[in-house]
C-alpha positions in Angstrom: -126.1 -127.8 46.9 -125.8 -125.4 43.9 -128.0 -122.9 45.6 -125.9 -123.0 48.8 -122.7 -122.5 46.8 -124.2 -119.6 45.0 -125.2 -118.0 48.3 -121.7 -118.5 49.7 -120.2 -116.9 46.6 -122.6 -113.9 46.8 -121.7 -113.4 50.5 -117.9 -113.5 49.7 -118.5 -110.9 46.9 -120.4 -108.7 49.3 -117.6 -108.9 51.9 -114.9 -108.1 49.3 -117.0 -105.1 48.1 -117.4 -103.8 51.7 -113.6 -104.2 52.3 -112.8 -102.3 49.1 -115.2 -99.5 50.1 -113.6 -99.3 53.5 -110.1 -99.1 52.0 -111.2 -96.4 49.6 -112.9 -94.5 52.4 -109.8 -94.7 54.5 -107.6 -93.4 51.6 -110.0 -90.5 51.0 -110.0 -89.7 54.7 -106.2 -89.9 54.7 -106.0 -87.6 51.7 -108.4 -85.1 53.3 -106.2 -85.1 56.5 -103.1 -84.6 54.5 -104.6 -81.8 52.5 -105.8 -80.1 55.6 -102.7 -80.8 57.7 -100.1 -79.9 55.1 -96.5 -80.2 55.9 -95.2 -76.8 56.9 -92.5 -75.2 54.6 -89.7 -73.6 56.6 -90.4 -70.0 57.3 -86.9 -68.9 56.4 -87.5 -69.3 52.6 -86.4 -66.0 51.0 -88.9 -64.1 48.9 -88.2 -64.3 45.2 -87.0 -61.1 43.6 -88.5 -61.1 40.1 -87.4 -57.6 39.1 -84.0 -58.9 37.7 -85.6 -61.8 35.8 -85.8 -61.5 32.0 -89.1 -60.8 30.2 -89.5 -64.5 29.1 -90.1 -65.4 32.7 -93.0 -63.0 33.0 -94.8 -63.6 29.6 -95.4 -66.4 27.2 -94.3 -66.3 23.5 -96.6 -67.5 20.7 -95.0 -70.9 20.8 -95.5 -71.2 24.5 -99.1 -70.2 24.3 -99.6 -72.8 21.6 -97.9 -75.4 23.8 -100.2 -74.6 26.7 -103.3 -75.1 24.5 -101.9 -78.4 23.3 -101.2 -79.5 26.9 -104.7 -78.6 28.0 -106.2 -80.6 25.1 -103.9 -83.5 25.9 -104.9 -83.4 29.6 -108.6 -83.4 28.7 -108.2 -86.5 26.5 -106.1 -88.2 29.2 -108.7 -87.6 32.0 -111.4 -88.8 29.7 -109.6 -92.0 28.8 -108.0 -92.6 32.2 -110.5 -91.2 34.8 -109.0 -93.3 37.6 -105.5 -91.9 37.4 -104.1 -88.8 39.1 -103.9 -85.5 37.1 -100.7 -85.0 35.1 -98.0 -82.5 36.0 -98.0 -80.4 32.8 -98.0 -76.6 33.3 -97.3 -75.4 36.8 -96.8 -71.7 37.7 -93.3 -70.3 37.7 -91.8 -67.8 40.2 -93.4 -64.9 38.3 -96.9 -66.5 38.5 -97.0 -67.4 34.8 -98.0 -70.9 33.6 -95.2 -72.7 31.8 -95.1 -76.1 30.1 -92.7 -78.3 32.2 -90.5 -79.1 29.2 -89.7 -75.4 28.8 -88.3 -75.3 32.3 -85.6 -77.8 31.5 -82.7 -75.8 30.1 -79.7 -77.9 28.9 -76.5 -76.2 30.2 -72.9 -77.2 30.5 -71.2 -75.3 33.3 -67.4 -74.7 32.9 -66.2 -77.1 35.6 -64.6 -80.5 34.7 -66.3 -82.2 37.6 -69.7 -81.4 36.0 -68.9 -83.3 32.8 -69.9 -86.6 34.4 -73.2 -87.6 35.9 -71.9 -88.4 39.3 -70.3 -85.0 39.6 -73.5 -83.3 38.6 -75.6 -85.4 41.0 -73.3 -84.8 44.0 -73.1 -81.1 43.2 -76.9 -80.7 43.1 -77.4 -82.8 46.3 -74.7 -80.7 48.2 -75.5 -77.3 46.8 -79.3 -77.3 47.4 -81.2 -77.5 50.6 -84.2 -79.9 50.6 -87.7 -78.6 51.2 -90.6 -81.1 51.5 -93.7 -80.8 49.3 -96.6 -78.9 50.8 -98.7 -82.0 50.3 -96.9 -85.3 50.2 -99.5 -86.9 47.9 -99.9 -84.1 45.2 -97.3 -82.5 43.0 -96.4 -78.9 43.6 -98.3 -76.0 42.0 -95.1 -74.0 41.6 -92.0 -75.0 39.6 -89.1 -72.5 39.7 -86.5 -72.1 36.9 -83.1 -73.7 37.4 -81.5 -70.2 37.6 -83.7 -69.2 40.5 -83.1 -72.6 42.2 -79.3 -72.0 41.9 -79.6 -68.5 43.2 -81.6 -69.3 46.4 -80.1 -72.9 46.9 -83.5 -74.3 48.0 -86.1 -76.5 46.4 -88.3 -79.6 46.5 -87.7 -82.8 44.7 -89.1 -81.4 41.4 -86.8 -78.4 41.6 -83.8 -80.7 42.3 -84.8 -82.9 39.3 -85.2 -80.1 36.8 -81.8 -78.6 37.7 -80.0 -82.0 37.6 -81.7 -82.9 34.3 -80.7 -79.6 32.8 -77.1 -80.2 33.7 -77.1 -83.8 32.6 -78.6 -83.0 29.2 -76.0 -80.2 28.8 -73.3 -82.7 29.6 -74.5 -85.0 26.8 -76.7 -87.5 28.7 -80.1 -88.8 27.6 -81.8 -87.7 30.8 -85.4 -87.1 31.8 -87.3 -85.8 34.8 -89.6 -88.3 36.3 -92.9 -87.7 38.2 -93.8 -90.8 40.2 -94.2 -92.3 43.6 -91.6 -93.5 46.1 -91.2 -94.6 49.7 -91.4 -92.3 52.7 -87.6 -92.6 53.4 -86.8 -91.4 49.9 -89.3 -88.6 49.8 -88.4 -87.2 53.1 -84.6 -87.7 52.7 -84.5 -90.0 55.8 -81.2 -91.9 55.7 -81.2 -93.0 59.3 -82.1 -96.6 58.4 -79.5 -96.9 55.7 -75.8 -97.7 56.0 -73.5 -94.8 55.0 -72.1 -95.3 51.5 -68.6 -94.8 53.0 -69.1 -97.8 55.2 -70.5 -100.2 52.6 -68.2 -103.1 51.8 -68.1 -104.5 48.3 -69.8 -107.9 48.1 -67.2 -110.7 47.9 -68.0 -113.5 45.5 -67.6 -116.9 47.1 -64.9 -118.9 45.5 -65.9 -122.4 44.7 -63.3 -124.9 45.7 -62.9 -127.8 43.2 -62.2 -131.1 44.9 -59.6 -133.1 43.0 -60.3 -136.7 43.0 -57.5 -138.9 44.2 -57.3 -142.1 42.2 -54.7 -143.7 44.5 -56.5 -143.2 47.8 -56.5 -146.3 50.0 -60.0 -147.0 51.2 -60.2 -147.4 55.0 -61.8 -150.5 56.5 -65.6 -150.1 56.7 -65.6 -150.5 60.5 -63.1 -147.7 61.1 -63.8 -143.9 61.2 -61.4 -141.1 60.6 -60.9 -138.9 63.7 -59.9 -136.0 61.4 -63.3 -136.2 59.6 -65.1 -136.3 62.9 -63.3 -133.2 64.1 -64.1 -131.4 60.8 -67.7 -132.4 61.1 -67.8 -131.1 64.7 -66.2 -127.8 63.6 -68.7 -127.5 60.7 -71.6 -128.1 63.1 -70.2 -125.4 65.4 -69.8 -122.9 62.6 -73.3 -123.6 61.3 -74.7 -123.1 64.8 -72.8 -119.9 65.2 -74.1 -118.7 61.8 -77.6 -119.5 62.8 -77.2 -117.6 66.0 -75.8 -114.6 64.1 -78.8 -114.8 61.7 -81.2 -114.8 64.6 -79.5 -111.8 66.1 -79.5 -110.0 62.8 -83.2 -110.8 62.4 -83.9 -109.4 65.9 -82.0 -106.3 65.2 -83.8 -105.8 61.8 -87.1 -106.2 63.6 -86.1 -103.6 66.1 -84.8 -101.3 63.4 -87.7 -101.9 61.0 -89.6 -98.6 60.2 -93.2 -98.1 61.2 -95.8 -98.8 58.6 -96.4 -95.8 56.3 -100.1 -95.1 56.0 -99.3 -93.2 52.7 -97.3 -96.0 51.2 -97.7 -95.8 47.4 -99.3 -92.3 47.5 -96.2 -90.2 48.3 -95.3 -88.1 45.2 -91.6 -87.9 44.3 -89.5 -86.6 41.4 -86.2 -88.0 40.3 -84.1 -88.3 37.1 -84.0 -91.1 34.5 -80.8 -91.7 32.5 -81.3 -93.9 29.4 -78.5 -96.1 28.1 -76.6 -95.4 24.9 -75.3 -91.8 25.0 -72.1 -91.0 26.8 -71.3 -94.7 26.9 -74.0 -95.4 29.5 -74.3 -99.2 29.5 -77.5 -99.6 31.4 -80.6 -97.4 32.2 -80.6 -96.1 35.8 -82.3 -93.7 38.2 -80.7 -90.8 40.1 -82.2 -89.7 43.4 -81.5 -85.9 43.3 -81.7 -85.5 47.1 -78.7 -87.8 47.7 -77.0 -87.9 44.3 -76.9 -91.7 44.4 -77.7 -93.9 41.4 -80.3 -96.7 41.7 -81.3 -99.6 39.5 -84.6 -99.4 37.8 -85.5 -102.5 39.8 -85.0 -100.7 43.1 -88.0 -101.3 45.4 -88.0 -97.8 46.8 -89.4 -96.5 43.5 -93.1 -97.4 43.5 -94.5 -96.1 40.2 -94.2 -93.6 37.4 -96.8 -91.2 36.1 -94.8 -89.3 33.4 -91.4 -88.3 32.2 -90.2 -85.3 30.2 -87.1 -83.6 28.9 -86.5 -80.3 27.1 -88.2 -81.5 23.9 -91.2 -83.7 24.8 -93.5 -85.2 27.4 -94.4 -88.9 27.8 -97.1 -90.6 30.0 -96.5 -94.0 31.3 -99.3 -96.4 30.2 -97.8 -99.5 31.9 -99.0 -101.1 35.1 -97.0 -100.3 38.2 -98.4 -103.0 40.5 -94.9 -104.2 41.0 -93.2 -100.8 41.3 -90.8 -99.9 38.5 -89.4 -103.4 38.3 -91.4 -104.5 35.2 -91.3 -101.2 33.3 -89.8 -101.0 29.9 -88.2 -97.6 29.2 -88.5 -97.6 25.4 -90.0 -94.2 24.8 -90.5 -94.9 21.2 -93.1 -97.6 22.1 -96.4 -95.7 21.7 -98.3 -98.6 23.5 -96.3 -98.3 26.7 -95.6 -94.6 26.5 -98.1 -92.0 25.3 -96.2 -89.0 23.8 -97.8 -85.5 23.9 -96.1 -83.8 20.9 -96.2 -85.8 17.7 -93.1 -86.2 15.6 -90.0 -88.3 15.8 -89.7 -89.6 19.3 -87.1 -92.3 18.4 -84.1 -92.1 20.8 -81.1 -90.4 19.2 -78.7 -93.2 20.2 -80.6 -95.6 17.9 -80.1 -93.4 14.8 -77.2 -93.4 12.4 -74.9 -90.4 12.2 -76.6 -89.0 9.1 -80.1 -89.5 10.6 -79.0 -88.0 13.9 -77.7 -84.8 12.2 -80.9 -84.5 10.1 -83.1 -85.1 13.2 -81.3 -82.5 15.2 -81.4 -80.0 12.4 -85.1 -80.6 11.8 -85.8 -80.2 15.6 -83.8 -77.0 15.8 -85.5 -75.5 12.8 -89.0 -76.3 13.9 -89.0 -77.0 17.6 -91.9 -75.8 19.7 -90.4 -76.5 23.1 -86.8 -75.3 23.2 -86.0 -72.3 21.1 -82.3 -72.4 20.3 -82.1 -68.6 20.1 -83.7 -68.1 23.5 -80.9 -68.2 26.1 -82.7 -66.2 28.7 -83.9 -69.2 30.6 -80.6 -71.1 30.6 -79.1 -72.1 33.9 -77.3 -69.1 35.4 -73.5 -69.1 35.6 -71.8 -70.1 38.8 -68.8 -68.2 40.1 -65.8 -70.2 41.3 -66.4 -69.3 44.9 -70.0 -70.4 44.8 -69.0 -73.7 43.1 -66.4 -74.4 45.8 -68.7 -73.4 48.7 -71.2 -76.0 47.6 -73.3 -76.5 50.7 -75.5 -73.8 52.1 -73.3 -71.7 54.4 -70.5 -74.1 53.5 -71.7 -77.0 55.8 -74.0 -79.9 55.4 -75.0 -82.7 57.8 -76.5 -86.1 56.9 -77.6 -88.7 59.4 -77.2 -92.4 58.6 -77.7 -95.6 60.5 -75.2 -95.4 63.5 -73.3 -92.7 61.6 -73.3 -88.9 61.0 -71.6 -87.4 57.9 -70.6 -83.8 57.9 -69.3 -81.9 54.8 -67.6 -78.5 54.6 -66.5 -76.3 51.7 -62.7 -76.3 50.9 -60.8 -73.6 52.8 -63.7 -73.0 55.2 -61.8 -74.8 58.0 -58.3 -73.6 58.8 -57.1 -77.2 59.1 -58.4 -78.2 55.6 -61.2 -80.4 56.9 -63.8 -81.1 54.2 -65.6 -84.2 55.5 -66.1 -86.0 58.8 -67.8 -89.3 59.4 -68.7 -90.1 63.0 -69.5 -93.8 63.6 -71.6 -94.7 66.7 -71.8 -97.9 68.6 -75.5 -97.7 69.3 -78.7 -96.8 67.3 -79.3 -93.7 69.4 -76.0 -92.3 68.3 -74.8 -91.5 71.8 -71.5 -93.5 72.1 -68.9 -92.6 69.5 -66.9 -95.6 68.3 -64.8 -94.1 65.5 -64.2 -90.8 63.7 -63.0 -90.5 60.1 -61.9 -87.2 58.7 -60.9 -86.2 55.1 -58.7 -83.2 54.3 -57.9 -81.2 51.2 -55.2 -78.6 50.2 -52.9 -79.4 53.1 -49.2 -78.6 52.6 -48.3 -81.6 54.6 -50.4 -83.7 52.2 -52.6 -85.1 54.9 -55.5 -86.9 53.2 -57.5 -88.8 55.8 -57.5 -89.4 59.6 -59.0 -92.3 61.5 -59.5 -92.0 65.3 -60.6 -95.1 67.2 -62.2 -93.8 70.4 -62.1 -97.2 72.1 -58.3 -97.9 71.6 -57.4 -94.1 71.3 -55.4 -95.0 68.3 -55.1 -92.4 65.5 -54.1 -93.2 62.0 -53.2 -90.5 59.4 -53.0 -91.3 55.7 -51.0 -89.0 53.4 -50.9 -88.4 49.7 -47.4 -88.5 48.0 -45.4 -85.4 48.6 -44.9 -85.2 52.4 -41.6 -83.9 53.6 -40.8 -87.3 55.2 -42.5 -89.2 52.3 -45.1 -90.4 54.8 -47.8 -92.8 53.7 -49.5 -93.6 57.0 -48.9 -92.8 60.7 -50.5 -94.7 63.6 -50.0 -93.2 67.0 -51.6 -92.3 70.4 -49.7 -89.1 70.8 -47.5 -86.9 68.6 -45.0 -86.5 71.4 -41.5 -88.0 70.7 -40.5 -91.3 72.1 -44.0 -92.7 72.3 -45.4 -95.8 70.6 -46.1 -95.2 66.9 -46.0 -96.8 63.5 -45.0 -95.0 60.3 -45.3 -96.2 56.8 -43.5 -94.5 53.9 -43.4 -94.3 50.2 -40.2 -96.2 49.9 -39.8 -95.3 46.2 -39.5 -91.7 47.1 -36.9 -92.1 49.9 -33.2 -92.5 49.2 -32.8 -95.1 52.0 -35.7 -97.2 50.8 -37.4 -97.1 54.2 -40.9 -98.7 54.1 -42.0 -98.9 57.7 -40.8 -97.8 61.2 -42.2 -99.1 64.5 -41.1 -97.3 67.7 -41.7 -97.9 71.4 -40.2 -96.0 74.3 -37.2 -98.5 74.4 -37.1 -100.0 70.9 -37.2 -99.0 67.2 -37.5 -101.3 64.2 -37.2 -100.1 60.6 -38.0 -102.2 57.4 -36.4 -101.5 54.1 -37.2 -102.4 50.5 -35.1 -102.5 47.3 -31.7 -101.4 48.8 -28.5 -102.1 47.0 -26.8 -103.5 50.2 -29.8 -105.9 50.7 -30.6 -104.5 54.1 -34.3 -105.2 55.0 -34.5 -104.9 58.8 -32.8 -102.6 61.3 -33.5 -103.0 65.1 -32.4 -100.5 67.7 -32.6 -100.9 71.5 -32.3 -97.8 73.8 -31.3 -97.5 77.4 -32.6 -95.2 80.1 -32.1 -91.5 79.5 -29.4 -89.8 81.5 -29.8 -86.6 83.4 -29.5 -83.4 81.3 -26.1 -81.8 81.7 -25.8 -78.4 79.9 -22.3 -77.7 78.6 -21.2 -74.3 77.5 -21.5 -73.8 73.8 -23.9 -76.7 73.3 -27.6 -76.9 72.6 -29.8 -77.4 75.6 -32.2 -79.7 73.8 -29.7 -82.3 72.9 -30.2 -85.3 75.3 -30.8 -88.3 73.0 -31.4 -91.7 74.4 -28.4 -94.0 74.8 -28.2 -96.7 72.2 -27.7 -100.2 73.7 -27.5 -102.2 70.5 -28.2 -102.0 66.7 -29.1 -105.1 64.8 -29.3 -105.3 61.0 -30.6 -108.2 58.8 -29.6 -108.6 55.2 -31.1 -110.6 52.3 -28.8 -113.0 50.4 -26.5 -111.4 47.8 -26.1 -114.0 45.0 -22.9 -112.4 43.8 -21.0 -113.3 47.0 -20.2 -116.6 48.5 -22.4 -117.6 51.4 -19.6 -117.5 54.0 -18.7 -113.9 52.9 -22.3 -112.6 52.7 -23.4 -111.2 56.0 -26.9 -112.2 57.1 -27.0 -110.4 60.4 -24.8 -108.0 62.3 -25.2 -106.8 65.8 -23.5 -103.8 67.3 -23.5 -104.2 71.1 -22.5 -100.6 71.9 -22.5 -100.8 75.6 -20.4 -103.9 75.6 -18.0 -102.7 72.8 -18.7 -105.9 70.8 -19.7 -106.6 67.2 -21.2 -109.9 66.1 -21.4 -111.0 62.4 -23.5 -114.0 61.2 -23.2 -115.1 57.6 -25.7 -116.8 55.4 -26.0 -120.6 55.3 -24.1 -122.5 52.8 -25.8 -125.1 50.7 -26.3 -128.4 52.6 -25.2 -126.8 55.9 -27.2 -126.4 59.0 -24.9 -124.0 60.8 -23.6 -120.6 59.7 -20.2 -119.0 60.0 -19.8 -116.4 62.7 -17.4 -113.7 63.8 -17.3 -111.9 67.2 -15.2 -108.7 67.5 -14.2 -107.2 70.8 -13.1 -103.6 70.5 -10.0 -102.5 72.3 -10.3 -100.5 75.4 -9.1 -96.9 75.5 -6.1 -97.9 77.4 -5.0 -100.4 74.8 -5.0 -97.8 72.0 -1.8 -96.2 70.7 -2.8 -92.7 70.0 -5.9 -92.8 67.9 -5.0 -96.1 66.3 -6.3 -99.4 67.4 -4.0 -102.4 68.2 -5.3 -105.7 66.9 -4.7 -109.0 68.7 -5.9 -112.5 68.0 -8.0 -112.5 71.2 -10.1 -109.6 69.8 -11.8 -111.9 67.2 -13.5 -115.2 67.8 -14.3 -117.0 64.6 -16.4 -120.1 63.6 -16.1 -121.3 60.1 -18.9 -123.7 59.0 -17.3 -126.8 57.4 -13.6 -127.5 57.0 -11.5 -124.4 57.3 -9.5 -124.4 54.1 -7.7 -121.2 54.9 -7.4 -119.1 58.0 -8.0 -115.3 57.6 -5.0 -113.2 58.4 -4.9 -110.8 61.2 -4.5 -107.8 58.9 -7.7 -108.7 57.1 -9.6 -108.9 60.4 -8.1 -105.6 61.4 -9.3 -103.8 58.3 -12.8 -105.4 58.7 -12.9 -104.2 62.3 -11.9 -100.7 61.3 -14.7 -100.7 58.6 -17.3 -101.9 61.1 -16.2 -99.2 63.6 -16.7 -96.5 61.0 -20.1 -98.0 60.0 -21.1 -98.0 63.7 -20.5 -94.3 64.0 -22.6 -93.7 60.8 -25.4 -95.9 62.2 -25.5 -93.9 65.4 -26.0 -90.7 63.3 -28.7 -92.4 61.2 -30.5 -93.5 64.4 -30.5 -89.9 65.7 -31.9 -88.8 62.3 -34.6 -91.4 62.6 -35.5 -90.2 66.1 -35.7 -86.6 64.7 -38.3 -87.6 62.0 -41.4 -86.7 64.1 -44.5 -84.6 63.4 -44.5 -82.8 66.8 -45.3 -79.3 65.4 -47.3 -80.2 62.3 -50.8 -79.9 63.8 -49.9 -76.6 65.6 -48.6 -75.0 62.4 -51.1 -76.1 59.6 -50.8 -74.4 56.2 -53.1 -74.8 53.3 -51.8 -74.7 49.7 -53.6 -72.5 47.1 -53.3 -73.0 43.4 -51.5 -70.3 41.4 -54.6 -70.2 39.2 -56.9 -69.4 42.1 -56.5 -65.6 42.2 -59.3 -65.1 44.6 -57.6 -66.9 47.4 -54.0 -66.6 46.3 -53.5 -62.9 47.0 -49.8 -63.0 46.6 -50.0 -64.6 43.2 -52.7 -62.1 42.1 -50.6 -59.1 43.0 -47.6 -60.6 41.1 -49.8 -61.2 38.1 -51.2 -57.7 38.1 -47.7 -56.2 38.5 -46.4 -58.4 35.6 -49.3 -57.5 33.4 -48.8 -53.8 34.0 -45.1 -54.0 33.3 -45.8 -55.9 30.1 -48.3 -53.3 28.9 -45.8 -50.5 29.7 -43.1 -52.3 27.6 -45.5 -52.8 24.7 -46.6 -49.1 24.6 -43.2 -47.6 24.8 -42.3 -44.2 26.1 -44.7 -41.5 25.3 -47.0 -43.7 23.2 -50.7 -43.1 23.6 -53.6 -45.5 23.3 -55.0 -46.2 19.9 -58.0 -44.0 19.0 -60.9 -46.0 17.3 -62.2 -42.7 15.8 -58.8 -41.6 14.3 -59.5 -42.9 10.7 -62.7 -41.0 10.6 -61.5 -37.8 12.3 -58.8 -37.5 9.6 -61.5 -37.0 7.0 -62.7 -33.8 8.7 -59.2 -32.5 9.6 -58.8 -33.5 13.3 -60.8 -30.5 14.5 -61.1 -30.1 18.3 -64.7 -28.7 18.0 -67.0 -30.2 15.5 -70.4 -29.2 14.2 -73.4 -31.4 14.5 -73.2 -32.4 10.9 -69.6 -33.4 11.2 -70.3 -35.4 14.4 -73.2 -37.2 12.7 -70.9 -38.0 9.7 -68.2 -39.5 12.0 -70.8 -41.6 13.8 -72.4 -42.9 10.6 -69.0 -43.6 9.0 -67.9 -45.5 12.1 -71.1 -47.6 12.3 -71.1 -48.3 8.6 -67.5 -49.5 8.6 -68.2 -51.7 11.7 -71.3 -53.2 10.0 -69.2 -54.0 6.9 -66.6 -55.8 9.1 -69.3 -57.9 10.8 -70.9 -58.8 7.5 -67.5 -59.7 5.9 -66.6 -61.9 8.9 -70.0 -63.7 8.7 -69.5 -64.2 4.9 -66.0 -65.7 5.4 -67.4 -68.2 8.0 -70.4 -69.0 5.7 -68.0 -69.6 2.7 -65.8 -71.9 4.7 -68.9 -73.8 5.9 -70.3 -74.2 2.4 -66.9 -75.4 1.2 -66.7 -78.0 4.0 -70.2 -79.2 3.3 -69.4 -79.6 -0.4 -66.2 -81.5 0.4 -68.2 -83.8 2.7 -70.7 -84.5 -0.1 -67.9 -85.3 -2.5 -66.3 -87.7 0.0 -69.7 -89.5 0.5 -70.2 -89.9 -3.2 -66.7 -91.3 -3.6 -67.3 -93.7 -0.8 -70.6 -95.0 -2.2 -68.8 -95.7 -5.6 -65.8 -97.4 -4.1 -67.2 -99.0 -1.0 -67.0 -102.6 -2.3 -63.3 -102.1 -3.2 -62.1 -100.8 0.1 -60.4 -102.8 2.7 -61.4 -102.7 6.4 -58.4 -100.4 7.2 -59.2 -98.0 4.3 -62.9 -97.9 5.3 -61.9 -97.1 8.9 -59.6 -94.3 7.8 -62.4 -92.9 5.6 -64.8 -92.9 8.6 -62.3 -91.2 10.8 -61.7 -88.5 8.2 -65.4 -88.1 7.7 -66.0 -87.7 11.5 -63.3 -85.0 11.6 -64.9 -83.2 8.7 -68.3 -83.4 10.3 -66.9 -82.0 13.6 -65.3 -79.1 11.6 -68.7 -78.4 10.0 -70.4 -78.4 13.4 -67.8 -75.9 14.7 -68.2 -73.6 11.7 -72.0 -73.7 12.0 -71.7 -72.9 15.7 -69.4 -70.0 15.0 -71.7 -68.7 12.4 -74.7 -68.9 14.7 -72.9 -67.1 17.5 -71.6 -64.5 15.1 -75.2 -63.8 13.9 -76.5 -63.7 17.5 -73.7 -61.4 18.7 -73.6 -59.0 15.8 -76.7 -56.9 16.8 -75.4 -56.7 20.3 -72.0 -55.5 19.2 -73.6 -52.9 16.9 -75.7 -51.5 19.7 -72.8 -51.5 22.1 -70.7 -49.4 19.6 -73.6 -47.0 19.0 -73.9 -46.5 22.8 -70.2 -46.0 23.1 -70.3 -43.3 20.4 -73.1 -41.5 22.1 -71.1 -41.4 25.3 -67.8 -40.3 23.6 -66.9 -36.9 25.0 -66.0 -35.6 21.5 -69.5 -36.5 20.1 -71.7 -36.5 23.2 -72.5 -32.7 22.8 -74.2 -33.3 19.4 -75.4 -36.8 19.8 -76.8 -36.7 23.3 -80.3 -35.7 22.2 -80.5 -37.6 18.8 
């Protein structure tokens, strides 16, 4: 028996070994096919012009050469210790054909746009501004890695280019960000969003509310032989709902099976690059990933990320030594753990957010003084500056299209479309995207404050949403046509309107208005219209006046607590065609009927002149309860007069309501331009230039000339028109010497202030250490606040001093060049 078991075990082992060999052979064949049949890069990629690039792109400094030697040595050790793993992405070639260590390509930069101060603004900008290009081989990293400046200039790149640019912007904005070289799914590597729901259509998950059943102690127990019909009905309803849910789940499963993507033969082998943002800095609560292609954030537990080879930033390079059999779900992103992460450059690799303030300042100063990767004085490889027009344009050629599951998202640059359209989402009813179900459009910079539009293609209903500031204080407008006297619904910002109108619903024969917060407690007004009469043009009148005849106007009021119920009108109806007014008052307490008054207006023949004659037959009254006193005829006459005047005013208000239409808005669209945008606001730019010129003329005064920077030095030689060579050299040397002294004095002043601030900080720290035990919590907090302000002041002074030292040689050379080109000195200094 033992022999038979051993033979079976040996046979199983042989079978497993054969399967493993077959799998490895298949993978090798697949890799060979991919390497032979590489994905073609689009042919419209522009050639890189390297003539304008600085010299640091074309050569390596001594530090960079040393870094490359360290990287080669590190790679040799890595391949010796981990022969089964893929080669590291350490020193690819840049656009000039020069090998560069990947960390030197990351250049922290903060661009001067408020939107780029936050991670989501940076991510959305990179995803919109750049055009995605696939890797030449999907299973190997690229051999070229362009600088962020070149990527911004040509607006194209692969996932590594996207990640380097995004990481540079995030680090410049203050985030603890890293580029990641790893593996991901086919959909993420190829930017295939057709199986995903558009982010604009995702609904937030609603947490189910648990209903607590309160026990009823006084419930009478039914006899055991009886059953509640209500409970039987509820159970039947519950069974029906469960069956319906099961049917829905089956349908969803069928749909998911149909929509399920085909099996990827390169699953787990596709190379991808993305960005890792660690928690701590910039109040980031949790570590997360950013896919640079889409600009979306993902959890580190996301199943689309299948593994990580290495990460790097502008200071160091780390290799992942953890097992990725379960993707990135079990990875621990503690880069200070040398067991899980192998660091290339020795030194302090402790995350800065875990250091105290003093330790962080010391760590940063030590790194800046002796940093092999990022030279603080080398700004040649920083991310290039973006002009305002380039930042606004965003997408290549100003337009970008993204396909999602049953949806298509289009983006445009502001001011590219004449109607202000910047985004359009087309929702389809089928997976093939042939039948349009709904269209949503977003607008910017419209003078009519239109923000969004929804068009339902099935019902042909259009809904426009407005930001505050519309001429009619519109909030939303639902319609089928903008022509007058058609069915529509308008919602208003009632706080901005004098009449407190909140909503208006109109049909060809009716109009209903809803009010909020009025002093007269009016909340509903209903108007009914009759058939339009034929147009009759009278001399001296407008030809377009032919309003619909008003049949009746009905108004409803809330209860006014300051009035008695039988004097507070709840509803009044003006029956215009019948010359009748009906008043209904609010109910009294403990009454089921309300008081009423019906007025019949006098005919034209019963009037004396323009005055109305009142008779008892013109008013029919009903007083709820016992009538304690009868109203006099004079009082009823004054009330009828008041109602008649209000009826005329109501007719005018109805005509004004009919005139509040948007018939010509879409035919005469205007876009607003900020007064600070001088590129697009031509009128404002001309006004500013004229104002600036006028101000300069006022400051100069009549006949006053420009100040001469050589005047103090020309005085010494007597203001001669023609100078000798010696005099010209003397003027040049005196001017340069004086300018040099000014630069040195300015640097000395900043240095003295910096030393004084540092000395004060040291004194404050010594005082705090002596008196720390005596201070209260508030005093300690005040001290820490003052200390942080002093530290910030020191940092500003140090930055000013550093900039002054960097700019001084450039200023000196610029002045020397200006002197050589000065027409008074050029004759003698042109050949020196």
